N, C-alpha and C positions, 0 to 999 in steps of 0.2 A: 505492500500501499506503499504508496507514493506519498512525503509528508503535507500537502497541500490536499491533500484527501482526509487527512484526525482530525475529527470532529470534538478529540479532548487534546493535551497535549500526552504525545509518547503514545498514541493509541495504537494500536495494528489490529488484524484479527487473522487470521487460516486461513490459509484457500485448498481449495478437493478441484478433480477430477474424478468420478464413476467412470467403465466403461462395467455396462452390465448384460450380459447377453445369459438369459435361460431358458431349457428346453422343458416342460412342459406338459408335463401325462395330465391327460384330466380323468383317470382313468383311476387316483389310485389318491388321487388330488396329492399329485407328489411332482416337483420340479429338482431338476440338477442346475449350477449354475456358477462362471467362471469369469469372475470381476477382476477387473486390475482399480487399484484405487491409486491417484498419483498427489501425493501429501505436498505444502509447501507450508515450508514452517518457518512465520514470518513471524515469530515470536524472537527475543532477546536471549529463551531460554535456551541451555545445551535437552532434550529429552532421553531418556531412556528406557522406554516403555510406549504402548501407545495400546489403547483400551478401544472394540466394538464392542457395539450395539447389540446377539441378539435378539433380537421381540418377541422370535418367537414359541422361545423356550418360558416364557410365561404362560403357555395357555398350557402347561400337564400338572398335573394331581400334585398335591402340597405344596407349589409353587407361592413365589413371596406372594404373590396376587393373590391369590385360592388362597392363603392363609387372610388377609388381612380381609378378601371380604369373609368371610368366616368371621373372626375377630371380631370388627369394627361396627357400631350401634344398630347405625343403618346402613347396609349393606345399597350396591347400586345394584337395583331389582335387573340389570341387566344381567352381570355374574351369577349375585348369587350362589349357591353352589352351584354349580354348574359344570366350573372348571375342576371339580373335583372328581366329575360323574363323567369326566370322559374316558371312552374307551383307546386301548393302543392306535385307531387308525381314523381316531378325531382330537392327538394332540396337533399341538403345534411341536416344529423341531428345528433342528440348521445343525447337522450335524457336517464338519470342520472339518476338511478331508489335507488339505492342503492348504499352509497360508508362506511366501517366500516375501521378500522384503527384498528387493533392486538383487532380485535373484539365489536374494540369501536364506535358503532356509530359515524356518523361523520356528519355538517351543512356546505352546503356549495354556492356558489353564480357563478352564471357566465355568465361572460362576452362575449358571442361569443366565442370567439374562446378559452379562457382564463374560468375553470378552480379553484379557488379559496377557499383549501378544509380547512377547521379551526380544526383543527385536539381538539383531549382532554383534548392530556398533552405533554410539554417538545419531541422534541426527540435531546436528548444528544449525546455528541458530543460519535461517535464508537456508538451511538444505531444502534441495529435492529429492523427497526420495518416490520409488516403487510401489503399494502393495501389491501382490498376486493371490487369490483365493479360490479352489476350489469345495463346493459344497451340498450338499441335499438339503432337500427340506420338505416340511408336510407341512403344507397350508391347513391349519386348526383350524376347528368347527366355527363358526359363524359369532363367537360369544360378545369380545368390546373390539370395533373401530374396525380390524382387519381379521378377517377368517373363509368359510365356505359353505352353503347352504343357510342363506339369510331369511328369514323370518319372509321375506318376503316373496324368495325365488329366487336371489341374483345369483347365480354358481358361485362369482368369486368378487371379492373386493379385500384387494392386493397391496396394506399398507402395515407399515416400519413392517419391509415383505422381505428387504436382504442385509445381511451385515455392513453395518453402517461406525464408519468411523466415527469413533466420541469427539464431540469440543474440548479443544484446549484455547483458554483466553491467562489472560491474569488473573485471575483465581483461584487458576491451575485446570486439569482434570477434568470433564463434570461424566464421572459415567455414571450415572446411576441408575437402581434396578429399573426396571420394568414391576411397577408398581401396580402401574394404574392411573398417573397422567400425565403430563405432556413430557414437551420434545424436548430440546436445543440442539443445532443442528450447523454445520462449516458450509460459508455461500461455495457455489464454487458449478460448474457442469455436468450434466447426465446425457449420454447416452445408454441409450436401453435398446437393448433386442431381447422383441418373447416370442419362440417358436411355440403355436400351440392351436390343437386341431380347427381345420379351417370355419368348420360351422361355428366360432364364437368370434363376436364383432368386441372388439375390445380398444376402452373409453382410458384415457390417462393425461397425467399432470403434463403432458409435452406434449409437442409439432412432431406431425409422422408424417419421417421424411421420405417416406415410399407407395405412396396413396397406391402412385401407379400398376400398381403391384399385389394389390388389395383389394379397394373395391369398400365395401363395405361401411358404406359413406358419406367417404372422405374424400372423394368422385367421383363423377359420369362416365368417368372416361379410364379405364386398369382393366388388365386382363391377371384373371388371380394365381400370384406361382408361389401356385400350391405342391412341397415340396413329397418325396417317392414313403413319405408317412403322414399327407393328407394336412399336413401343416401349414401356417402359411409361417410369417418373414417380419416380425411389427418393428419396425426401427423409430425410438422416436430421440427427442432431445430436447433440453432444458436447458436451461441456460443463467446461468447467475441465481442457479435458488439452490435451497437444503432440504433438501431429499422429494423424496415421488415418489409417487403411486396411479396403482392401473384399476380396473374391474375388468370382466370379461363374463359375458353371459349370447345364451345363444337366442337368445330373444329379444336382447336390443333393438332398439326402435329410436335410434337415431338423426336427430334435424339438430340447423343453425342458423344460427338470427346473427349476421355482422350488426352490430349502435353501433352509434353515433363516431362515438369517441374510435370506433375503427380497433376495436375487441371485436375477432370473434364468439361468440360463445356457443358451444359442442350442450349439446340434450344428448343423454342414450334413459333410458327405458321401458320400464315393461307397460305396453300395450293391456288397456284393458282401462274397464270402465270409474275404476278405481279411479286413471291417472290419467286421461284422456285429454277432459278436456280440461283440466288445473295447468296439464303441463303443457297444455297446448296459446293458456292467456300467459305464462312462466313470461318468453321472452320480452313480451314486451314491455312490461313491470320492473322485469333484470336490465331494461337495457335504459328507463327514464331512475329507480337506481346510482346505476353506474354513472349517468353524468353528477348523477345529486355526489356521492363519494368522490369522486376527480376535485370536484370544489368544493368542495369542505378538506379530504384528505391527501392531496399530491393526485399528481399523474397516479395511470395505471398504466405500466411500461415491459409489457407482456402481452403477446401475438393472441393467444388463447384464451379459451376460461373452460374449464366445463364443465356441469354439472352432471354428479352423476347420479342412480339410483344404486344403493348399495350401503353395504355396514349395517349400525345401530339406531342414526338416531341422525346426528348430523356430524362431521367431521372437514377442518378446512385441513388441504394437501395446494403444496405452492402446484400454482393457472386451476388449480380444480376443488372439488368438492362431492362426497359423500353423503349423500340421504337415505332416507329412508324415506318413499315417495308416493303409499299413497295416502293422501292429509288433503285434508281442506282446504280451499285457495288460501285462508289467510296465515294459517300451518307451514303452506308449500310455502308462499314470499318470504315467512320471516325468515322460518331455518337458510334460506335461498342466502337474502341477501344480506346475514347474519356468517352465512359463515364465505360468501365475496366479502362482506370488509376487514378479514385474518384476512385479505391478498394481501391488506396494508399491517391492521398490524397482531402481524405470525412473522406474514414471510416480507414480506421489506423491512418493517421495521421489527429485527429480527430477536428479541427478547429474550431472555432466560424463563422459559415456561417454568422449572425445574422450581426453580429458585422464583423468580417473581411473574409465579403466574399473572394473578391483575392488571398484570398488564397487555397483554392481547384481546383476553378472555373481559377484561372491563370499560379498554379502551371503546372493542368489538361492538360491546352489551350498548355500550352509549349511543355509540355512529347509529347499530340499530336502530335503536330507535325514533333518533335523528330523522333516517331515513323512513321506515314507516311512517311518522307524523307525517313527512316532506308527501311521499306517495302517497295519503287518505287525503292529505290537500290538494291531488289534484284529479281525482274520484278513480286511481286506482286500484283502490281493494275496499269492496265490498262491503257493509255494515264494521267500518274501522272508517270516525270521521278524524277532522284534524283538531289537536287541542293545540291550548299554549302552555303547555308543559307538561308533558307526555312520557316524564319520564317521573307521574307525581304519584300511580298503583307501586313504582318499585320504590322508591322512600319510603310508602306504606309499609310496604313489606319489610324493611329493614326494620324498622321501627319498630312496628312488632317486633320481632327477632332481636331485635336488641334489649325490646323494653323485659323482655322476658328472659330475661341474662346465658343468655345461649351464643353469642357471637364469640369465633375468636379471629386474632389482632391475623388483618391481612399477611403482613409479614409472615406468616407462618409456611415451611417451604413446603410447594403443593400435593405431595403424599403423605403430610404428616398434621393436616388437621384431625382432632380429637372424631369427629362425626363429618359425613358427608356432607350434609344440609351447613354445616358452619363452615365447606369447604364451596360451596357453591353461594350462599351469600353472599364471604368475601370478595371471593374472586370476578365474580359476573356481579351481583349486586350493589353491593358496596364500592367497590370499584369504581363501579360507572356513574356513583352517587359524587364520589370525588371528583370527574368531574365536573360533572350540574352545579357543584357547590364551589370549583376555582372558577365557575363563567360567575356566577355570580360575586367573588371575590375582588377578581382583577376586572369587570365587567365582559358582555360578552365578546367585543370588538375584539376583545386586546387575544381572547380565547382564544377568538376563531384563525387570529393571524397565529398563534402559538402551533395549532393543529398546526399548520403547513411548512412553522420553517425547525418545526420539527423533525417532518417528513425532509424536507430541503438538507438537511443540518445528517441527516443518520437512517438516510434512505438506503438500503445493503449491507446495512449495519446489526451492531446490535446494541443496542442503547442500554439504559439500566433508570432506574427509577429517577436519577437527582438528575442525571443528563437533558432531563423529560420536564425539572421543576426547574431547571436554571432559566432554560429558552423561555420561561414562562415568568420567570425574576425577569429579565432581561427585554425583554417582551412590554411586561407590563408598570416596571420598575419599582413591583414591590414584593419585599424579604418573605415567601414563603416557605422559607423553616421547621418551624412552627409546624404549618398547617398538613405541611407533608410527613413530619415525624408523629404528630399527630391523631391524625386521619391512620396513615397505616400498620405506626408499630404500637400502636394500646388500644383499646376498646374504651375509651372515654367518651362521652357524649354530653350532645347538643342540647341544649332548655336554661332559653334565655323567654322573660317573659314585659308584661309592663304590670307595675307595680301598682300604680298610684297616679294618678291627676291631682296637681291640688292648686287653686287658684291662689296668688297673692297680689297681697295690698291695693300695689302700684300697675292692678289688672294684667300685667303679665299670667304666665303660665309654668310650672314648673312642674318636667313631667318623670315621675322615678320607669330606671327599671333597672332590671337582675339578673343575676346570671344565675341558674342554677342549676347550671349541670357542671362536669367535667373537660370540656372542650370548645376553650375561646374559641369565639368566632367575628367578625367586622358585623357591622349592626344598617341594615333598610328596613330605614321608618318611614313608613306613609301616614303624615295627618289630615284629616280632614276636614276645612277649617269653614262652615257652614255648607257643607259639600262641598267645598274647593276639596283635590288634595292636595299635597304639601310635601316634595319629593327629600328627603333625608339622608347621606350617607356618614355612616360612626364606623372608621378604623378604627384601628387597632395603635396601639400605641408599638409595640414588636413587626408592624408592615412599611415600620417605617416608610410609606407611601399611601396611598391612596388610591380608589378605579376614579375615575371623570365623569369618565357617559358608561356605558351599560344597554343596551340597545336600542339605539338613540334617546335613553332614556340621562339629565343632567341632573344633577342632585345641588338640595344647597351642604354644605359641609359642615362638619359640627367636627370639634374638639377631640382626638381620638383615647380610645377608652385604653384605663391601665386592663388587664387580665385580671391581674391580683387581686382586683377589687370588686367587690360581687354587686357593686351597687352605680349604677350611673344616673348623673343629674343635669338634665337637658334643663333649658329654658327658651320659651315659647313665647315671645312674643303675642300674643291672643286669650281674649279672656276667657278662664274655662268653662262657659259656658255658652261654645262658640265654638269649640277642641266635637263633634260631635262622633268620633269613627279617628283609633290607633291600631293601624297589624306592623306589627314586624314581618319580614318578607311576604312581599302580598305575592310576589312573582313562585312561591310553593318551591322554592330551591334547596330549604335550610331544612335540614334529617333534621329536625326539632324533636325530640319525645316528648314533648307533652307544649300539643304546635295552641291548644288551648284555652292560656294564657298572651300567646302570640297578637289578641283584642285582647282588645276597650274600645266603649264597655266590654265586658263577657259578653259571647253572645245569649248565652242562655239567661242571662241581666236582661236584654235586651229585647228579651220575647218581651 
């Protein structure tokens, strides 16, 4: 990486190139693989070993994934005890027959889903080395993300299907066992050849290089090049990505749609009465979604995006998603938009999902709600209406969860949450609220600019939470370290209220605000005087700045509130009898755990 590409001092990242060829046996659900991995050590460190992920090995009885599901209080219903019941022909495995580095055979040790490779010589800073692997693998029965014979009848959902070189960055190796959560990979290029029975249509997160030899909806002019074993050889290429996924079925309907942005959408699904209508509407809706996402998040830099029926829910992969397809239209659009949004917050901005799972899922959840609201405003989503705050339901669900005392800090590693419920709440909902509240703190205009500068600064790199918040600070001129710390690393909660209004002898009024919570926040206050609104902004002292405008609204600026003081007195130049109503956070963006006292007089008192 060139010095002028560095988004922070001394930043570097590794680089890979994969050449994979697999020969697939659809009768036994097995494949043999030959794989080359070119690895460029851009780190300043001498490496004495490398690690590979062998994800298929998780789908064996008594694996860490199986044990975690058996002992967690609220197991994922898709997993349950299913792994423990797999028969020998239903488990997943990678049998590694050979691995070489620069032509020299390596010893290795496999501990379930991690292969520790003892390399024959050091990999010095700046070195380029080549690994060669030969292996035999069995596709597990579909349980989680990857596998064969899904509930909707998809033959093969091929995710986490090849030996994958683990990431190494300035925190060291990230050889996380596959327990259930997500991933972290090295950017590079993939050339993948899949030899499979010619009756199967292959869908993938890459561009097919030989459509004229394939057909199957990739081109109208072709001469199928079937070998003596009845197989087609599919050659896909994906550039500047960090994973590669594909799927195959004999019954796929394959359609395409060229978007206004110039991205080619591909759709692969099983045609039936539960899919035809909604999948027929999906291309036009997704086209509008892409236009909105590009405007909010930055360019989509890849030539294609494939929406593939497969897997067990919805899961993102570079240039593709695997989703269950027999859904009502709103659900189908919702999951597809969510996975499309992941192309920014997972693929292009490639955070470490094992350590910072809220970075990709929270950002994606936030922008998904914004996008669906936009689509509703264009009347593209039946039975969904545009709203001024599309995040209100998530804020309410978080507040209920927090009041029950069930949440765990967002900073918890993805696989280490005590409950799945706490993981989902923190990683998706609370993390999306983090962005909603950030727009409240710095203003919508500054927030929108932050998203775009985050993209421009960190695209095709591996940002961390600090990197995002430093950009937000730069754009807004506001210190945000207090917010980052409190919201991510604690379970402190927000609870502000309007205590009382007192009339003063000089005809003015004193408004008393209180902080009954454990987390400080700036306050937007709307004061209605004889029916007319006055908009006031009270920053925190620790912000060392204040927002000036928020979605076009300018504020009367008040003195900062010191977070150490649980009470704040505001002098208003209006007689108390003329003040009809006072509201904290009228936009509803604060996750206040007791919003009843945010309005004065209390709603019940004004009835």
